[in-house]
Each structure stands twice: as structure tokens, then as C-alpha cells.
N, C-alpha and C positions, 0 to 999 in steps of 0.2 A: 504494499500499499504506500502510495506517496505522502511523503512527510509534508506537514503544512508548515509555512513559514511564520515565525512570530511576527508581530506587527513591526518591530524595530531591530531585532536580534541580527548583528552583523551588517547592517546598513552602513555605507561609507559615510564618513564626516560630512555633516550638512545636509544628509538626505532625509526625507519625511516621507511615511506612507500616509497618505491622505484618506483615501477610500480604498476599496477592495482592490483595484487595479490601476491606481493613480499614484505616481511616485513624484514627488517635489524636490529638485536639486536646487536649494537655496544658494549654492556656491554660483551657480550661472543663471538662476531665476528661470529655469526652465521647467517643464512638465513633461513626464514620461509615462507611457502606458506598461513599459517592460521593467520587470523588477531587476535592478542593477546586479543583484546577488546571482540571478538566475543562470547567468554563463559560466560561473565558477561552482555551481551547486554540485555537478556531479564531482569535482574534485575536492572540495572542502565542506560539503553539505550545506548548512545554513549560515555558513562563516565566510565573508569576503576576505581577499588578501589584506585589504586596509584594516579589517578587524583584527585579523591575527597579527598584524604588525603592532597594532595598538596594544594587545594584549601580552604579546611576547616579544617586546622589543629588547628587554635585557638579556634574553636567552640568544636571540639573534645576532645582536651585538657582540656577545661573548663568542659566538660561532665564528663570526666573521674575523674578530680578532686573533683567534687560534688558527684560523687558516692562513692569515697573513705572516703569523709567527711561523708557520711551518713552511710557507713560501720562501721566507727570508732565511731559511736554514737555522733557526735557533737552537735545534736539538744536536746539530752536527759536533758540537764540542762536549756534549754530555757523555759520561762515562758510567751510566746508571749502575751496573752490578758492582762495581769497586769504588763507589763513592757514597759518602754518607748525604742525609738529607740536606745537611748545609751546604755541601758542594754542589748538589744540583742546584741549590737555591742561588748560590753565587757562581755564576758560570766563569767569571774572571777573578782571580784572587787578587785582592787589592795589595797584598804583601810580597807579590811576586817581583816587586820593583823596589828601589831604594826609598827611604824615608824622605819625604818632602820636607824642606825646610824654608818655611814661609813666614812672612810678616805682614802685617797690615789686613789680616783676615777680617772679615764683617761675620755677622752671625749667620747669615743665610749662607755663605759660602763655606763656612765651618761646618754647619749642620748638613747641608747637602752633599759636600765633597768628602768630609770624613765621619761624622757620626752616624749618618745613615748606613753608609756602606762598611762601618767599621774599619776604617782606615787610621792607623796611627800617623801622628805629623809632629814635627819638631816645631814649635811655636817660638821663633827667634825673638820676638819682642814680648813674650809671655810673662817675663819678671821685670819689665820696664816699670821704674818708679818704685821698686821694692827697697823699702829701708832695711829689710833683713839682710840683704847681700853686704851692707857695710857695718851694720850696727850689731849684728848677732855673734859677737865674740864671746869665748868662755866666760870672761869676767862680767859681760852684759847679761847673760842668760843665767848665770848663778844669783846676780843680783836681782833679777826680775822675777824668774820663776824657779829658782834652786829648791825652794821648799815645796814646790807642787807634787803632788803624788803623780808618778808615772807607772807604766807596766813594762816589764822586760818582754822582748819578743819571744815568740813560740806559744805553742799549745799550752804549755805550763808556765806561762808568764807570772810573774810575781809583782806585787805593789811595792815600788821603792821610791824615794825622794829622787827628783830628777837631777839633783846635784851629784848623785853617785853615779848617774849615766854619762856626766862629763868628766869626773875624775873620782877617785878614791876607791870605789867598789869594783875590783877588777872583772868580777863575773858580768856585773851590769855593763860595765864598759864594752866589754868583748861582744856580749850577746846584742847590745842595742836596747834602746828603749823607745816606747811611744807615748807621747804626750798628747791626750786627746780627752776633750776637744782643746784646740789650740786657745790657751788663756787669752783673755780679752785684752790685756796690756801688751800682747804682741800681735794681736790681729790687724792692728794699723800699719804694720810692717810688711804685710803680703795684701795684693790685689788680685781679685779674680779679672783675667782678661776680658776686655770687651766682648770678643768673639764668643766666649763660652758663658756669659750672664745668662743667656736665656735657658740654660740648664737648670737653673734655679740656685737655692742657697747651698752651698757645699759643706760637707763636714770636713774640717781641716784638721790635719794630723801634723805634729812635728815628730821627727824620729831621728835617732843616732844610732850608730854602730859601726861594726867593723867586718861582721859575718856575712855569708852569703845566704840567700833564700832558696827554698824549694820551689821548683817550678809550680805555677799554679795560676788560676784565674779569680777575679773578683767580680761582684755583680754590680759594678759601678762604672760610670764614666769617669775616668781618673786623670788628673793632671799632676805629673810627677816633675818636681823641681829640686835642684841641688843648689844649697847655699854654701855648702864646702865639701870638698872631696871630689871624687871621680866614680862612676858606675859604669858598668858593662850591662846593657839590656838587651835581651832577645826575646822577640815576641813571635807568636803563631796565631794566625787568623783563627776566629772560632770555627770557620768552615772545615778547618783541619784538625778537629778534636781526636778523631780516629787515629790520627798519626803520632799523637803524643802518648798513647797508652795509659790515658788516665785511670787511675783508681788501681793501677797495677804496682805492687810492691811497694805501697806507701801505707802510712799508718791508716788502719780502721779501714782500708780500701776507699778512701775519700775521693769522690769523682772531682772535686776540684784541685786534686794534687796530681802532678805526673812525675814519674821516676826517672825521666830522661834529663839528662845534663845538655840543655839546648846549646851551650858553648862548645862543648867536645863531646857529641853524643857518641855511644857505643853502637856503631851500625850493625855489628854482628847480633847484639842482643836486641837492638830496637831497628830493625831495617826500613820499617814503613816511615820513620821520621826523616828519611831522605827525601820524602815527598811532601814535607810538611810546609815547605816554602817559609822557613824560618827566617827572620830577618833581626839583625844585631846592629848595635850602635853604642857609643860611648856618650854618656851624660855628664857633662862638665859644669862646674859653678856658673849658675846663672841661666842655665838652659832649662827649658821646659818641654816635657814630652806628653802628649795626649795619647793615653791608653784607652781604647774603647771598651766597653763592658763585654765580660766573658772572653777578652783574648788572653791567650796563655802568655804568662811573663815568666822569664827567668832572670834575676837580677844578681850578679856578682860584684863585689867591692874590691876596688884596688887597694893595696896596703893602706893603712892610716885610718883615721876616724872619719865618718861621713856625717853630714848634717843635711836633712832634706825636709821638704814640705809636700804632703800628699793632699790633694783636693779631690775628695769624693763626691760625685753628683749621682742623682737617682739614675738608674738605667732607662734608655729611651727605646727599648726593643721588647714589646710584649712578647713578640714570637720567640726571641731568645730566651725570654724568662721562662717560657712554658716548655720548651724544649730542653733546657738545661736542668729545669726541675724534673721532668720526666727521666733525662739521663741519670741524674743522680740518684732517683729512686731505684733504678735498674741495677745499680751496681752493688754487689754483695760484698 
């Protein structure tokens, strides 16, 4: 039995069914005896092409975009069976090239070129105007914050007076200390770079020490600055997490730690690290390095004591938050 047309279902935009067999096209102000849907009835039933476009424009647009992506050869660089979810997501690894050393970045450039793609960058003017570079001598720090409570580095950190981190207590001096949050009396000596102010209010930490750290990642957008000393920093992009053997051979199988020495990796023990795209640099006094959230970092110190400032901002990658949470829960 032939189906009956509803009075208005599927009529093109601007059309109206006036009587049983009269159709008015208000677009051209003309009257028609033929149902404009009739010629397409056999293919789409009671629905015209225009109606379908109106109802399914989102799906149609997605299909067209995917078709364009395939035509342009998007997946040619993918290696699905051998890569993690992150590697498929980031076709071109930002850390496959040297660190950019830039100055004069504005917020839009910094966010679009470095925060979003998780690319590290040296901000050459990041510490411009910092009083800390000239005033933070041992004598000044002892006088201003010597009696403040600090914590020694490591998972078993203990509370100590900050003066013992500068001199006197050999254990605290060697292990290094963290003074967090940065006391107000010192906050005027450090300034958040203009390019990074959109990230929000940071948690600022003053740290000292002579020892090296274990390779790890942190869940913050980080600005690492050196007030005195010299650090050697190696970074691996979050998309290469499977190459750093996370959670293996470290305390409690922590997913945020890696057993690999990024500076001198044992290729026989960790062969996948060769494809990590590791990138290393020396960080000297007055320099500032942006380390994106979830970027693997391994920091080693040159001989002597070091004094640095870490500005930690909330992560700006919800997808990374979710994936790394899942990654952590899956490590036994």
C-alpha cells in the first residue's frame, strides 16, 4: 500500500502544503501542483535531500572531513601496530628537533606553539627583571628565610630548617631541600613571564641540592629556572611513554617514574628507548625552560650546589589527564 505524505514532513525550506494538491514555494512566490518530494520518494521515502541535510549536517560534515583527510594521505605516517595511543594522536613528534630558544613570545604564540602540542622551549627572557639572580646569596637567604621549614627531597623527605639546606647539615645539603610555597618575602624577586600568565597562578617552589633525580613526569605545566649552578635536562615527549619503560624496576611500580638513565641509556636493557626522541640541554644561571605537563624529565646536576625556582601551573590537557590516570591504574 502506498504511504501517505504527512502535510509538512520533509518539505524543503520555504515550502508549504496549502491544500490537498497545492504546494507554495515562498522562496520564489510560485504555486505548484506537484509535491516537491515526489521525485525523490523512491530513494528517500518521505524525506527530501534538503531535509536530510538539515537533520544530519553534522554527520555529513564529519564524513566529508574524513574523506578529505584520507585524500591528503593522513595515515601514511601512522604505524598503528607498534605505536601507543599518544603516538597515533601526535603524528609528528615535537621533540624530534632541538629546543627552540625564543624571546618576546606572547600568550597566543606560547599557548598555540608550545602548550597545546606539548613542546618544550627555552624562554630567553623568562627571568628578565628577576631580583633573585642578584640578591639570592647565601647570606641573604639565611637572613630572610633561614628559619623557615623546608623538606628534604625524596619520598622519605623530612622537615628541616632551611638554613641547614644551605650549610651545616651535610645530609640536607647533599640531598637538597624544597621550600614550598615560596615565602612572600621572596616572591617579589621572581616574576611569571608575560607569555605564561594565562596559565593561572602558579605554585612556586625554591629548591637546593647537589644530587640527581630519577626520571619522572609531573602533572603540571612547569617553568624551571636556575638561579645558581648548572643542570643537565633530558626530556621525552608524552607520546613516547612506552619507550621509557615506566613503572618497571622502580619503587612500588610507580607509573610516573622510569628506570632509564636518559643521559646514558643502557640500550641492551632498554632497546625501545632508542626511539624515544629524547632531547637534552644544559640549563644555566638565568635560563628558564618550559616543561609541558606529563613530559618525561631526567635532571642531573653538575658538581656543586644548585639553587632553582619551579613554577607549577595546572595542566591544560584533559585528555592527557584521563589517559595518564588510566595508565597509572593499569600498572601493578
